[in-house]
N, C-alpha and C positions, 0 to 999 in steps of 0.2 A: 708539898711544894710545888710551884707552877714554873714551867720554862715556855716561853711564847717564841713562835718563828713566824716570819711574815708570809712564807709560801711553804705549804707542806709538801705539794708533790715536786720537789726539788732536790738535786743532786747537791746543792751549794749548803744547804743547812742540814744535809742528810746525817752526819755523824750525831749530831745532838738529838736527832729524832730516833735514829737507831739504837743509841744508847738506852732509851727508853724501852723501846719494843725488844730489844735483845737481852735486856736485864742487866745491863752494865750498872745502871744507877742503884737498882736493888742490890747488887753485889757489893756495892760501896756503903750499903747501910742508908740510902736515900731513897725516900719516897717523893720522887720527882717525876711529874708527867708533863709532856709536852702538849702545847696547844697552838691552833693557828690564830694569830692576831694580825691583820692586814689594814694599812700598809706598815712599813717597818717603824716610821716615826711614831706609831700608836703604841709599837712594842716598847719603844724606850720611855715614853710618856708613863705607860703602866708601869714600868720598872721604877721610875722616878716616884711614883705615888704610891709605891709598895703594894700593888696588886698582884705583881708576880715577882719572881725570885730571880730569875736569869732570863737573859735574851739570847737566842741564836740568831745574830742578824749582821747586817753590814756595819764594819768598823767605824766609817765616818759618820753613820746615821745615829751613832751615839749622842752626836752633839745635838739631835733633835729634843732630846730630854735632858742633857747634861752640858749646857754651854761651857765650853773651855774644858770639858772633861770632868767638871766639878762634881764629886760626888758618884763617879762610876769609873771602873777600870776594865780594860781588856783583860781576861784571864787565861785565854788559849785560843788559837786559832782552828777553826773548823776545816779550813783548807788555805792553800796559799793563792794570792793574786785576785786581781779583779776578774770576777767569774761570770760575767754577762756577756751574752752573743748578738751581733747584729744580723738579723735574718731579714732579707729582702723578699718580696713575691717572686716566685720562680719565673713567672711570665715577663719579668723585666730583664731577665737575662744578666744579672749582675755578676761580674767576675769576683772571685774572692780577693780582698784586699782593695777594691775599688771604692775608695771612700767618696769620691765624688758623686756617686750614684745616689746619694741622699738628697742631693741639690733639688729642690722643688717637690720634695716628697713628704709624706706624713708618717711620722714614725712614733709607734706606741711605746711608752715606758713608764713604769711606776713612779710614784713621788719618791724622791731622794735617790732612787736608782738612775732617774734621768740625767742626775748631775755628772755622773761618769761619762755619759755618751756626749753630753755637751761640752765638757772639758776636753775629751778625746778629738772631737771634731774641731774645736778651735784650734788644738796644738797641731792638727792635720792641715790647716789653712782654709777650713770651712768658716765663713761668716753666716751665721746662723739667720740673721735678718736679712741681708742682702742676697744670700743664697736660697731663701724662702723654704728654710728647713723647719719643719713644725714637728716638735716634740711634745706629746701630750698623753696622758693616761688612756688606757685602752677602755674602749666602749664596754660598759658592764662589769669591768673587772673592780671598781672600788666599792666592794660590798662584802658583807660578812661571809666567811666560809668559801671564798672564792680562791683558786689557785692562779695567779696572775699569769705565770708563763702558759699555762694551759688555756686561758681565756685569749691571750696574745695570739697563740696559735690558730684558735677558732675564729677570731677576729679577720686574721689574715686570709684565711680560708675562704671567709664570707666576704672578701673585697673591702672591708672598712678600714684596711691599712694598707700602706705601700710596705711596711717593714716594722719590725719591733725589736726591741733591746730588752732581752729576759734571759733567764736562766736556761741551763743545759736541758732540761725536760721539756721545756716550751720549744727550744730550738730543734730538738730531736723529732718532737711530735710533727712540726712543720715539715721538716726535711723528709721524714719517712711518708707523710702524706701527699708528697710532691708539691705541696703548695708554697714552700718556701726554699731559700738556698742561703748558705752560710756566706757572709761577707766577712765578718771580723770575729776573730777569736783571740782576744788579748793574751791570753795565758800562753798561747801557742805562737806568739811572735808577729800578729797582726796589729797595725796601727803604731802609734808612736810608743817607744819603749816604756817611757815613764809612767805609761797608764797603767802597766801592771801592778803597780804599788800605790795607786789612787785609794784602794780600798780592799778588803777582803773579809770573808765570812768569820765570826769570832764570837766566842762565848763572853758575855759581859755580865758583871755582878755590881751591885752598888758597894760604895766604900763602906758603908756602915756594917755590911754583912762580911766583908773581908777584914774588918777591923774586930768585930765582935764575935765571929764564927768562921775563923779561917778554915778550920778542920772541914766544914761543910763545902766550902768552896774548892778546897784541895781534892776532896773526894768527887765532885763534879768533874774537875778537870782530869783525874786519874780515869773517870769513866770515858770521858772523850777519847783520851789516848789509847785505850784498851779497845775502843770501838773501832778507832781508824787502824788499829793493828789487826783486829779480827778480820775486817774487811779486806784488808791486803791478804791475809792468810787464807781466806775463803770468800771469794766473791758471791758465792750462792747465798751468804747471809742477807746479801742486799734484797735479794729476789724474795727472800722470807719476809722481810720488813715490808717490802712493796705489796705482796699477797695479804698482808693484814691490814694495810691503809689504804689502797690505791684500786682504781678499777683493774680488771684483767688486763687490758691493753698497757695501762701505765706500769703495772706490776711486772710485766714481761719486759718493758724496756728499761726499767730502773737499773737492773744489773749491767746492762751495756754501757749506760752512761757513767755509773759510778765507777766502773772498771776503768774507763779513760781518765777518770779524776784520780786514781789512787795514788799517782806521783806527787799530787798536790795536798794529799791528806797528810798533814804535818802540823802538830799543835803549837810549834814554836812561832813567836811573834819577833821578828827581827828588828834590830835598830834601822836597818835599811827600809824596811817597810814603812815604820813610824815616820821616818824623815819625809819619805814620799807621800805618805797619806797628810802629814803636816803641810807640804807644799800644795797639795790639791785642795785641802780645806781652806787655805788662806786665799788661793787662787778664786776660789767659788764664794769667798766671802763668809765662809761658815766659822772662821776664827780670824783675829786680827793679826796674830802671829803665831810662829811655830812654838809647840810646847815640848818641854824636856821628855825623853823617852819614859822615865819614870812616873811622870804626870799623867801618862796615858796607859801604861802597861802595869799590872800587879806582878812585879818581877818576883815576888817571893814564891811564886808558883813555877818559875822558870825551870827548876831542877825537876818537875814532872814531865814537862813537854817531850824529853826524849826518852 
């Protein structure tokens, strides 16, 4: 069986990847292996077409392959809250929380990921057109086998961008290299409060698998929960995963980044989150109207989340 994630060198989807490397899928009797498939909409189209069995990706991006969530359900959360960071070039001397600093700037963001930044800026009073804010893919990042966050940090270092909107590993890389500074971290209180629930990283399965093979889906959810708990119990496991998958520099970094994310490693999918994502999806034209909680979430697995 196959599980696709849109960014491998990422703390965002880390529990889904770590469950493979640390053997938690195997322990549940699943022969489930992870793979990188970028961008996130490609993951959901592959899930729709039966080419893969699970996606670890952004909740709202499920709509790329399953309009109105018809044919797919969220089965567990990998982490709580919208998980991307706004990083600006350090030589711009932007203070944390200074959203106006994006005016007249070129910001790199991946497909579907950029929707979260666009809505956040709009809610904060930024007029993307009038304020001349360009939000576009990072040069060179839309190709097979590329980690978007790491390419974003590289592009920032090379002066190809004024800033980027990407995962914690890309953000940490830019900050440690001294080429970027943190401007927005939504999960820790920056920007409009509603932005926290625009989206979050989730495990997604097709409805036909949920219906015909619920034991397999339940086993995958149990593996995610056990991985989250194992990382909380011993953060050194994150470094072990990094050493098997990443470069030495990235492996040394992943433990610190995951350690900061541990409070968000919770498999529950709340009704509050789904209500917030519904609003965001309607505002961004991804849906015509909000959908019921149980139309989006496979509630039969909720007993495993805790």
